[in-house]
C-alpha positions in Angstrom: -119.4 16.1 -35.9 -120.3 14.5 -39.1 -123.7 12.5 -39.2 -122.2 9.9 -41.2 -119.5 9.5 -38.9 -121.8 9.3 -35.6 -123.9 6.4 -37.4 -120.8 4.6 -38.2 -120.3 1.0 -36.3 -117.5 1.2 -33.4 -114.6 -1.0 -33.6 -114.5 -3.3 -30.2 -111.3 -4.6 -28.6 -112.5 -7.9 -29.2 -112.8 -7.2 -33.1 -109.3 -5.7 -33.0 -107.8 -8.9 -31.5 -109.3 -10.7 -34.1 -108.5 -8.2 -36.8 -104.7 -7.9 -35.5 -103.6 -11.1 -33.6 -100.9 -10.7 -31.1 -97.6 -11.9 -31.9 -96.2 -15.0 -30.4 -92.9 -15.6 -29.6 -91.8 -19.2 -28.8 -91.5 -20.1 -25.5 -87.7 -20.7 -23.9 -86.7 -21.2 -20.7 -85.3 -18.3 -18.7 -81.8 -19.2 -18.1 -81.3 -18.8 -13.8 -84.7 -18.1 -13.2 -86.7 -21.2 -14.6 -89.0 -18.5 -16.3 -90.6 -17.9 -19.8 -90.8 -14.2 -20.9 -93.9 -12.3 -23.0 -96.4 -15.0 -22.1 -99.8 -13.5 -21.7 -100.7 -12.2 -18.2 -103.1 -15.3 -17.3 -100.3 -17.5 -17.9 -98.6 -15.6 -14.8 -101.4 -15.8 -12.7 -101.9 -19.6 -12.6 -98.5 -19.8 -11.0 -97.3 -23.4 -12.5 -94.2 -23.9 -14.6 -94.5 -25.2 -18.1 -93.7 -28.7 -18.5 -90.0 -28.4 -20.4 -88.5 -32.0 -22.1 -85.2 -32.6 -23.1 -81.4 -31.8 -21.8 -80.1 -29.6 -24.0 -80.3 -26.0 -22.6 -82.3 -23.8 -24.5 -84.3 -26.7 -26.3 -87.8 -27.7 -25.5 -89.9 -30.4 -26.8 -93.5 -29.6 -28.0 -95.7 -29.2 -25.6 -99.1 -31.1 -25.3 -101.0 -28.0 -24.1 -100.4 -24.3 -23.9 -97.5 -23.9 -21.6 -97.8 -22.4 -18.4 -95.1 -20.0 -17.2 -94.2 -19.7 -13.6 -95.1 -16.8 -11.6 -92.4 -13.8 -12.5 -90.6 -13.0 -9.1 -89.8 -9.5 -10.3 -93.7 -8.7 -10.1 -93.6 -7.4 -13.7 -97.1 -5.7 -13.9 -99.3 -7.3 -16.2 -100.2 -4.2 -18.3 -96.4 -4.3 -19.6 -96.6 -8.0 -20.2 -99.7 -7.6 -22.3 -98.4 -5.1 -24.4 -95.0 -6.5 -26.0 -94.9 -3.9 -28.7 -93.5 -1.9 -25.9 -89.5 -1.3 -24.8 -88.9 -3.8 -22.2 -85.2 -3.7 -21.4 -85.3 -7.3 -20.2 -87.3 -8.8 -22.9 -85.7 -12.3 -24.6 -85.6 -11.6 -28.6 -85.6 -15.2 -29.9 -83.1 -16.5 -32.1 -82.7 -19.7 -34.2 -80.9 -22.2 -31.6 -78.5 -23.0 -34.3 -77.3 -19.2 -34.5 -75.2 -20.0 -30.6 -75.4 -18.7 -27.9 -78.7 -16.5 -26.8 -78.6 -12.8 -26.6 -79.3 -13.4 -22.8 -76.4 -15.7 -22.6 -74.3 -13.0 -24.1 -75.5 -10.7 -21.5 -74.6 -12.9 -19.0 -71.0 -13.6 -20.2 -70.7 -9.6 -20.4 -72.3 -9.5 -17.0 -69.6 -11.9 -15.7 -66.8 -10.4 -17.4 -68.0 -7.2 -16.0 -68.0 -8.3 -12.8 -64.5 -9.9 -13.4 -63.1 -6.7 -14.3 -64.7 -4.4 -11.1 -63.1 -7.4 -8.8 -59.7 -7.4 -10.4 -60.2 -3.4 -9.6 -61.0 -3.5 -6.5 -58.6 -6.2 -5.7 -55.7 -4.1 -7.4 -57.2 -1.2 -5.1 -57.0 -3.2 -1.9 -53.2 -4.0 -3.0 -52.7 -0.4 -3.7 -54.0 0.6 -0.2 -51.8 -2.0 1.4 -48.8 -0.5 0.7 -49.6 2.8 1.6 -49.9 4.0 5.3 -53.0 3.7 6.1 -54.5 7.4 5.3 -54.5 6.9 1.7 -51.1 8.1 0.7 -48.1 6.2 -0.9 -45.7 5.3 1.4 -41.9 5.8 0.5 -39.0 4.9 3.0 -36.4 7.1 3.2 -32.7 5.9 2.5 -29.6 7.8 1.9 -28.0 8.6 -1.1 -25.1 6.7 -2.4 -21.6 8.7 -2.0 -19.0 9.4 0.5 -20.5 9.3 4.4 -19.9 12.1 6.5 -17.6 9.7 9.0 -15.1 9.0 6.5 -14.2 12.6 6.2 -14.0 13.1 10.1 -10.2 12.7 11.0 -9.8 9.9 14.1 -13.2 7.9 12.8 -12.3 4.3 12.5 -13.3 4.3 9.0 -10.8 7.1 8.2 -8.1 5.7 9.9 -9.0 2.2 8.3 -9.1 3.8 5.1 -5.7 5.2 5.4 -4.1 2.3 6.8 -5.4 -0.7 5.0 -2.9 -0.3 1.8 0.0 -0.1 4.2 -1.3 -3.8 6.1 0.0 -7.1 4.4 -0.8 -10.2 5.2 2.2 -12.9 5.6 2.2 -16.6 4.1 5.3 -18.5 5.8 6.1 -22.3 5.1 9.0 -24.2 6.0 10.7 -27.0 8.1 7.4 -28.6 8.2 5.7 -25.6 9.2 3.6 -22.9 8.1 1.8 -19.7 9.7 0.4 -16.8 8.5 0.5 -13.3 10.5 0.5 -9.6 9.4 3.3 -6.7 8.6 3.5 -3.0 8.2 5.2 -1.3 5.6 8.0 0.9 6.7 9.0 2.5 3.4 8.7 2.3 -0.6 11.9 0.3 -0.8 9.9 -2.6 0.6 10.4 -3.3 3.8 8.2 -4.7 6.1 8.3 -5.2 9.9 6.4 -7.9 11.5 7.1 -10.4 14.9 9.7 -12.8 14.7 7.8 -15.8 15.5 5.5 -15.1 12.2 8.8 -15.7 9.8 10.3 -18.1 12.3 8.8 -21.2 10.4 10.7 -20.2 7.5 14.3 -20.9 8.6 16.8 -20.9 6.1 15.2 -22.4 3.3 11.6 -22.0 3.8 9.1 -19.5 1.9 7.8 -15.9 2.7 4.7 -14.6 0.3 3.0 -11.2 0.8 -0.2 -10.1 -0.1 -1.3 -6.3 -0.4 -4.4 -5.1 0.6 -5.4 -5.1 -3.4 -4.8 -8.9 -3.9 -1.0 -8.6 -5.3 1.3 -10.9 -4.1 5.1 -11.0 -3.5 8.3 -12.9 -2.2 9.7 -11.8 0.5 13.3 -12.6 2.3 14.1 -12.0 5.8 16.4 -8.8 5.9 17.0 -9.7 10.1 15.1 -10.5 12.9 15.6 -10.8 16.6 13.8 -13.1 19.1 14.7 -11.2 22.4 12.2 -8.4 21.1 10.4 -10.6 18.7 10.9 -8.6 15.8 11.5 -9.1 12.3 11.9 -7.1 9.4 11.7 -8.6 5.8 11.7 -7.1 2.2 9.8 -7.8 -0.9 11.7 -6.4 -4.2 10.2 -5.2 -7.8 7.2 -3.8 -5.9 5.8 -0.3 -6.7 3.5 2.0 -5.1 3.9 0.9 -1.7 2.3 2.9 0.7 4.1 3.5 4.1 2.3 3.5 7.6 3.2 6.5 9.5 5.2 5.9 13.2 3.6 7.8 16.3 5.2 8.0 19.5 4.2 5.4 22.2 5.5 7.6 25.0 2.9 10.0 24.2 0.0 7.2 24.8 -2.2 7.2 27.7 -4.4 4.8 29.0 -8.0 5.2 27.8 -6.9 6.7 24.2 -8.8 4.9 21.7 -6.9 2.4 18.9 -7.5 0.3 15.9 -5.8 -3.3 15.4 -5.6 -4.2 11.7 -4.7 -7.3 10.6 -5.2 -11.1 9.1 -6.7 -13.2 12.4 -7.4 -16.9 10.9 -6.1 -15.6 7.7 -9.1 -13.1 7.3 -7.0 -10.2 5.5 -7.7 -6.7 6.2 -9.7 -7.1 9.5 -10.4 -4.2 11.6 -11.0 -3.8 15.3 -11.1 -1.3 17.9 -10.6 -0.3 21.5 -8.7 1.6 23.9 -5.1 1.8 25.5 -5.9 -0.4 28.7 -2.8 -0.3 30.6 0.8 0.6 29.8 4.1 -0.8 30.9 2.7 -4.1 31.0 5.5 -6.4 31.2 5.1 -10.2 29.4 7.3 -12.8 28.5 6.2 -14.7 25.5 8.1 -17.0 22.9 10.1 -19.6 24.7 10.0 -22.2 27.2 12.8 -21.5 29.0 15.3 -18.5 29.6 17.6 -17.8 26.8 17.4 -15.8 23.4 14.1 -17.4 22.4 12.0 -16.0 24.9 10.8 -12.3 24.3 10.4 -9.9 26.8 8.1 -6.9 26.4 7.4 -3.9 28.1 4.0 -4.1 26.1 0.7 -1.4 25.5 -2.3 -3.6 26.7 -5.5 -2.8 24.9 -8.8 -5.0 24.6 -9.3 -4.2 20.8 -9.6 -7.8 19.7 -6.1 -9.4 18.7 -6.1 -12.9 17.5 -4.4 -15.8 15.6 -3.2 -14.2 12.9 -3.0 -10.5 13.9 0.8 -10.9 15.0 2.8 -8.3 13.4 -0.2 -6.0 12.4 -0.2 -2.2 13.4 -1.9 -0.9 16.4 -3.1 2.8 15.1 -3.9 5.8 17.4 -6.8 8.2 16.3 -4.5 10.2 14.4 -3.9 7.1 12.0 0.0 6.5 13.1 1.3 3.3 14.5 1.9 3.1 18.2 2.2 -0.9 18.9 3.3 -3.9 16.7 0.1 -6.4 18.1 2.2 -9.4 19.2 0.6 -11.3 21.9 -2.7 -12.4 23.6 -3.6 -13.6 27.0 -5.7 -16.7 26.8 -8.4 -18.0 29.1 -6.3 -20.6 30.9 -4.0 -17.7 32.3 -0.9 -17.9 30.0 0.6 -15.2 27.3 1.1 -16.4 23.7 1.6 -14.8 20.1 -1.6 -15.0 17.8 -0.8 -17.0 15.0 1.9 -19.2 16.8 2.1 -22.7 16.3 3.5 -23.2 19.7 1.6 -20.4 21.6 -2.1 -19.6 22.5 -5.0 -20.3 19.7 -7.7 -19.5 21.7 -9.6 -16.4 21.0 -9.7 -13.2 22.3 -10.7 -12.5 25.7 -9.9 -8.6 25.2 -6.5 -9.0 26.5 -4.0 -7.9 23.5 -0.6 -6.9 24.2 1.5 -4.6 21.3 5.3 -4.0 21.4 5.7 0.0 21.7 6.5 1.2 18.3 9.5 3.3 20.1 11.3 0.1 21.1 10.3 -1.8 17.7 11.3 1.5 16.0 14.6 1.3 17.1 14.8 -2.7 16.4 13.9 -2.2 12.7 16.3 0.6 12.0 19.2 -1.4 13.6 18.2 -4.8 11.6 17.8 -2.8 8.2 21.1 -1.6 8.9 23.3 -4.0 10.5 20.9 -7.2 10.1 21.3 -7.3 13.8 19.8 -5.8 16.7 21.7 -4.5 20.1 20.1 -5.3 23.5 20.5 -2.9 26.7 22.1 -5.0 29.6 23.0 -4.2 33.4 26.0 -6.8 33.3 24.9 -9.0 35.9 23.3 -12.4 35.8 19.8 -13.0 37.9 18.9 -16.2 40.1 15.6 -17.1 37.9 14.4 -19.4 40.3 14.6 -16.9 43.3 11.0 -17.1 44.9 10.9 -13.8 46.9 9.8 -10.4 45.7 12.1 -8.8 43.5 14.9 -10.2 41.3 18.2 -11.5 42.9 21.6 -11.2 41.4 23.2 -14.6 41.1 26.2 -15.8 42.9 29.5 -14.7 41.2 26.7 -12.9 39.0 28.4 -9.7 38.6 30.6 -8.8 35.3 33.8 -7.6 35.8 33.8 -4.1 34.6 30.4 -4.1 33.3 27.9 -1.6 34.4 26.6 -3.6 37.3 30.1 -3.4 38.8 30.4 0.0 38.2 27.3 0.9 39.6 28.5 -1.1 42.9 25.9 -4.1 42.7 27.0 -7.5 44.7 26.0 -10.9 44.6 22.9 -11.7 46.4 21.5 -8.1 46.0 18.1 -7.9 45.2 16.5 -5.4 42.7 12.9 -4.4 43.9 12.5 -1.2 41.5 13.7 0.5 38.4 13.2 4.2 38.4 10.7 3.8 41.3 8.6 0.7 39.6 8.3 -1.8 41.0 9.6 -5.5 39.9 8.5 -8.7 41.6 10.9 -11.0 39.4 13.8 -11.5 37.1 11.9 -11.9 34.3 10.3 -8.5 35.2 13.5 -6.9 35.6 15.0 -8.0 31.9 11.5 -6.3 30.4 12.1 -3.0 32.2 15.4 -2.9 31.2 14.7 -3.9 27.6 12.4 -1.2 27.2 15.4 1.2 27.3 18.2 1.8 24.7 22.0 1.0 25.8 23.6 4.4 27.6 20.2 5.1 29.4 20.7 6.0 33.1 18.6 4.4 35.2 18.1 4.2 39.1 17.8 1.1 40.7 16.4 0.5 44.5 18.5 -2.4 46.0 17.7 -4.6 49.2 21.0 -5.6 50.8 21.5 -6.8 54.5 18.1 -6.1 55.0 18.2 -2.4 54.2 17.4 -0.3 50.9 19.8 1.6 48.9 20.3 3.5 45.6 22.4 2.9 42.7 22.8 4.9 39.7 23.8 2.5 36.4 24.3 3.2 33.1 23.1 0.3 30.4 25.7 -1.1 28.1 25.2 -2.8 24.8 25.1 -6.3 23.9 24.6 -7.9 20.6 21.1 -10.0 20.1 21.8 -13.4 20.0 
């Protein structure tokens, strides 16, 4: 080393401090922590807070003495605080107060925005998690595709029967003579003939109106072709209507107890209502429609069903599993024990209790053909008058009640005979005997079981014919 250099005076730390005074940053309160940064280490060690005057944040009055900062809770090493020229990521750079928000405040606002974004992301993540199945997988509920259902293609299903039958079922509104009513009808052919119950159209009388509403909503006026109160059947006709869908007719003799059936109609004026059930019984003798003996009483050897039938179902079809009409819904049994016609103002107005009755289609078809062809229907008769007041078991022939030359006379019946069975089926009163007779056609041969003078014998009888009253 050079001698001159070694003799030169050494520069001490105190001389450096005097020659290069340490820069001083104006004191500002540290937002949120009450601390002044960049103060000499000696100020930190005092543990006292500077006196701050004034109300506006970020402004201080001139201190009477050097401000003493509060202890730094972060514990910044004195060596770092003593050398402010080194990089300090937390250092506060003084800016003129008039310039707006300080850099420190901007960092706080930026931090708040960052926290809000993070919170929003967390909330969205929680919401998305709640829509998942608990294992982090997105939950998608299965659903069948739109279109034809398998059951629609299965012959015999209720939906299959309904889809084919509804176009041939109509709702009938009748008014006249101070009465009105609603019923149902079955389209018989493309010429516009419609089969229904007599009690449905009866309120129209001779001057009333009958309106038919088809399944698609179209309406048409109708007129009475013919009606028969003894069978409670009627045929009406609409004109000027095209595209009719006749209902196929089945065979009621082939129906068995327990067979599935579907009833279609307009109960309580709710058109297109479909209900289902079974055949509960066959050859159930019922009478309805009249208050006394005569042509106003309907005698029906009915099919019984538990399919729901209510007022307004009258005249509607009872369909089998092949989609064919096997009966014309006509009556229900009320909770009080009396039968009446659904929709008839004088009949039962209670709801279905699972006891409905339908006219067998074989009988309805024969009457409908006669009404269309001649306007009148014929009834089978045995040529005797019955004692309807008889309280014993069976149907008793009235005194002088045998028509000379009639079917009963030819079969050897006498006044006072008690008819107890028809073709082996027991009858318990005169109404049941009429029902059994009406279930046959004129010309049919029957075997009657007769009680006479305390003895039982049989008689063969061929049914005669009489015009409907």
